[in-house]
N, CA, C and O of each residue as an XYZ file, in Angstrom:
324
protein
N      90.696    132.852    131.260
C      91.854    131.732    130.465
C      91.199    130.079    130.636
O      91.064    129.390    131.647
N      90.934    129.852    129.466
C      90.749    128.051    129.317
C      91.619    127.406    128.263
O      92.065    127.864    127.211
N      91.751    126.125    128.874
C      92.866    125.628    127.531
C      91.937    123.645    127.935
O      91.327    123.121    128.867
N      92.262    123.380    126.977
C      92.291    121.684    126.829
C      93.335    120.844    127.582
O      94.502    121.173    127.796
N      92.687    119.635    127.971
C      93.732    119.190    129.136
C      91.931    117.937    129.287
O      90.719    117.788    129.444
N      93.802    117.241    128.969
C      93.285    115.186    128.371
C      92.947    114.893    129.883
O      93.506    115.400    130.856
N      91.476    113.574    129.887
C      91.081    112.957    131.977
C      90.937    112.375    130.550
O      90.249    112.651    129.566
N      92.215    111.121    130.965
C      91.830    110.141    130.249
C      92.122    109.944    128.812
O      93.149    110.377    128.289
N      91.025    109.155    128.056
C      91.060    109.866    126.611
C      90.331    110.414    125.836
O      90.249    110.239    124.621
N      89.299    111.669    127.027
C      88.331    112.631    126.568
C      89.416    113.933    126.545
O      90.179    114.179    127.479
N      89.352    114.528    125.594
C      89.684    115.860    125.588
C      88.376    116.354    126.397
O      87.250    115.911    126.168
N      88.754    117.598    127.642
C      88.149    118.307    128.221
C      88.450    119.823    128.673
O      89.560    120.161    129.086
N      87.506    120.585    128.572
C      88.423    122.354    128.925
C      88.053    122.450    129.976
O      86.943    122.295    130.486
N      89.714    122.920    130.632
C      89.224    123.897    131.955
C      89.826    124.892    131.968
O      90.923    125.179    131.489
N      89.163    125.413    132.486
C      89.222    126.997    133.529
C      89.399    127.712    134.543
O      88.803    127.260    135.520
N      89.929    128.582    134.723
C      90.319    129.474    135.563
C      92.036    130.293    135.144
O      92.783    130.133    134.179
N      92.137    131.152    136.352
C      92.951    132.392    135.876
C      94.349    131.356    135.107
O      94.727    130.187    135.039
N      94.600    132.283    134.793
C      95.874    131.947    133.975
C      97.649    131.893    135.229
O      98.731    131.485    134.806
N      97.518    132.184    136.047
C      98.508    131.451    136.445
C      98.162    130.191    137.305
O      98.890    129.311    137.763
N      97.407    130.304    137.343
C      96.431    128.698    137.654
C      96.223    127.743    136.337
O      95.718    126.632    136.500
N      96.521    128.075    135.345
C      96.723    126.847    134.380
C      98.109    126.808    134.093
O      98.356    126.284    133.006
N      98.898    127.128    134.614
C     100.620    127.607    134.460
C     100.983    126.223    134.902
O     100.826    126.192    136.122
N     101.601    124.501    134.238
C     102.555    123.763    134.620
C     103.542    123.770    135.291
O     103.820    124.930    135.598
N     104.191    123.096    135.664
C     105.824    122.723    135.732
C     106.017    122.423    134.760
O     107.171    121.993    134.753
N     105.285    122.309    133.115
C     106.033    121.210    132.450
C     105.831    122.449    131.273
O     106.353    122.182    130.191
N     105.051    123.923    131.378
C     105.206    125.457    131.391
C     106.482    125.785    131.845
O     107.529    125.976    131.227
N     106.334    125.803    132.493
C     107.946    126.347    133.360
C     108.930    125.952    132.604
O     109.538    126.811    131.966
N     109.310    124.581    132.500
C     110.589    124.185    131.919
C     110.171    124.627    130.956
O     110.849    125.614    130.671
N     109.258    124.430    130.114
C     109.455    124.994    128.086
C     110.145    126.600    128.012
O     110.982    127.247    127.383
N     109.394    126.698    128.858
C     109.843    128.407    129.287
C     111.161    128.705    129.521
O     111.673    129.624    128.882
N     111.663    128.218    130.157
C     112.963    127.579    130.970
C     113.868    127.605    129.817
O     114.560    128.620    129.732
N     114.000    126.795    128.996
C     114.365    126.029    128.151
C     115.174    127.297    126.609
O     116.300    127.558    126.186
N     113.279    127.847    126.192
C     113.289    129.298    125.324
C     114.004    129.546    125.894
O     115.090    128.988    125.740
N     113.855    130.391    126.754
C     114.276    131.589    127.053
C     116.232    131.517    127.117
O     117.110    132.127    126.507
N     116.239    130.668    127.962
C     117.747    130.225    128.055
C     118.722    129.768    126.833
O     119.948    129.858    126.773
N     117.828    129.263    125.904
C     118.710    129.641    124.259
C     118.922    130.498    123.563
O     119.987    130.831    123.043
N     117.751    131.009    123.478
C     117.336    132.916    123.122
C     119.048    133.535    124.295
O     120.170    133.823    123.880
N     118.658    133.529    125.364
C     119.973    133.840    125.963
C     121.647    133.377    125.185
O     122.809    133.762    125.315
N     121.125    132.642    124.592
C     122.884    132.127    124.422
C     123.771    131.319    125.199
O     124.990    131.181    125.302
N     122.347    130.648    125.908
C     122.785    129.316    126.431
C     123.125    128.207    124.977
O     122.493    127.990    123.943
N     124.601    127.618    125.596
C     124.559    125.752    125.090
C     123.981    125.310    124.840
O     123.742    124.640    125.844
N     122.977    124.841    123.726
C     122.107    123.169    124.177
C     122.330    122.255    125.459
O     121.659    121.790    126.381
N     123.628    122.255    125.014
C     124.478    120.851    125.601
C     124.082    121.525    127.704
O     123.387    120.914    128.516
N     124.855    122.927    127.955
C     124.664    123.590    129.018
C     122.747    123.348    129.779
O     122.424    122.765    130.814
N     121.990    123.953    128.906
C     120.771    123.347    129.035
C     119.692    122.668    129.605
O     118.643    122.930    130.194
N     120.497    121.449    129.116
C     120.552    119.912    128.624
C     121.004    119.282    129.877
O     120.492    118.215    130.217
N     121.977    119.880    130.646
C     122.548    119.485    132.236
C     121.240    119.446    132.592
O     120.471    118.486    132.639
N     120.986    121.178    132.965
C     120.409    121.440    133.909
C     119.170    120.569    133.987
O     118.657    119.926    134.903
N     118.844    120.780    132.631
C     117.590    119.738    132.697
C     117.695    118.918    132.558
O     117.517    118.613    131.379
N     117.988    118.002    133.303
C     118.004    116.268    132.432
C     117.968    116.449    131.354
O     119.075    116.037    131.010
N     117.465    116.800    130.447
C     117.848    115.850    128.814
C     119.153    115.367    128.490
O     120.311    115.724    128.705
N     118.344    114.071    127.669
C     119.612    113.314    127.735
C     119.399    112.983    126.441
O     120.173    112.118    126.029
N     118.531    113.423    125.592
C     118.446    113.622    124.123
C     117.617    114.826    123.057
O     116.474    115.229    122.842
N     119.528    115.155    122.417
C     118.595    115.869    121.704
C     117.007    116.255    121.145
O     116.355    117.298    121.185
N     116.865    115.562    120.874
C     115.572    115.190    120.166
C     114.528    115.239    120.899
O     113.539    115.616    120.270
N     114.216    114.837    122.788
C     113.711    115.184    123.758
C     114.071    116.876    123.506
O     113.242    117.766    123.322
N     115.269    116.984    123.551
C     114.918    118.584    123.523
C     114.395    119.544    123.097
O     113.854    120.452    123.729
N     114.547    119.386    121.697
C     114.078    120.452    120.614
C     113.076    120.549    120.970
O     112.637    121.633    121.356
N     112.471    119.602    120.964
C     110.524    119.497    121.158
C     110.705    120.235    122.439
O     109.682    119.910    123.042
N     111.474    121.147    123.349
C     110.755    121.454    124.640
C     110.886    123.438    123.761
O     110.179    124.411    124.024
N     111.605    123.374    123.140
C     112.518    124.782    122.547
C     111.799    125.321    121.400
O     111.927    124.790    120.297
N     110.883    126.566    121.618
C     110.042    126.947    121.089
C     109.575    128.708    120.960
O     108.743    129.576    121.226
N     111.202    128.277    120.162
C     111.601    129.792    119.405
C     110.848    130.349    119.092
O     109.779    129.989    118.598
N     111.391    131.779    119.398
C     110.631    132.814    118.617
C     110.139    133.386    117.704
O     111.234    133.885    117.443
N     109.254    133.959    116.651
C     108.990    134.971    115.400
C     110.179    135.810    115.522
O     111.105    135.436    114.802
N     110.399    136.811    116.214
C     110.833    138.034    117.015
C     112.873    137.461    116.601
O     113.631    137.794    115.691
N     113.024    136.652    117.630
C     113.992    135.397    117.600
C     115.021    135.215    116.238
O     116.149    135.588    115.916
N     113.731    134.276    115.554
C     113.938    134.172    113.918
C     114.621    135.091    113.445
O     115.713    135.213    112.891
N     113.602    135.860    113.829
C     114.654    137.728    112.793
C     115.143    138.272    112.785
O     115.641    139.025    111.947
N     115.251    137.979    114.504
C     117.210    138.981    115.564
C     117.966    138.346    114.325
O     118.469    139.010    113.419
N     117.975    136.927    114.419
C     119.534    135.297    114.130
C     119.205    135.473    112.739
O     120.307    135.418    112.192
N     118.457    135.628    111.969
C     118.427    135.976    110.198
C     119.316    137.291    109.460
O     120.255    137.218    108.667
N     118.539    138.692    110.127
C     119.034    140.020    109.885
C     120.230    139.885    110.664
O     121.225    140.049    109.959
N     120.445    139.687    111.655
C     122.603    139.286    112.127
C     123.016    138.691    111.309
O     123.736    139.544    110.791
N     123.162    137.690    110.642
C     123.963    136.739    109.489
C     124.039    136.889    108.400
O     124.875    136.346    107.678
N     122.903    137.909    107.934
C     123.043    138.428    106.588
C     123.422    140.041    106.964
O     124.577    140.151    106.553
N     123.131    140.975    107.380
C     124.128    141.657    108.065
C     126.128    141.734    108.037
O     126.992    142.497    107.603
N     126.065    140.592    108.696
C     127.695    140.294    108.553
C     127.994    139.635    107.596
O     129.202    139.798    107.421
N     127.526    138.866    106.742
C     127.926    138.827    105.562
C     127.408    139.401    104.340
O     127.538    139.008    103.181
N     126.657    140.633    104.919
C     126.785    141.582    103.696
C     128.346    142.527    103.348
O     129.145    142.512    102.411
N     128.257    143.228    104.515
C     129.869    143.715    104.927
C     131.029    143.297    105.816
O     132.071    143.953    105.820
């Protein structure tokens, strides 16, 4: 796997096995997203991760297309029934 990374001001390609390219930042983003999709309130997740600002917290949240579709379907099913 290859990913791009800044080394100073220069953008370079870093290659390696996928597990070797996963950083603590990647794990933190994944934790935030999965916790939110499992129904944890943002305020609880923010307490765990140490985020003080909702704006910064939202930058860590990467909602999946599947989650958006499920939320949309559930909302409209409830509205129609």
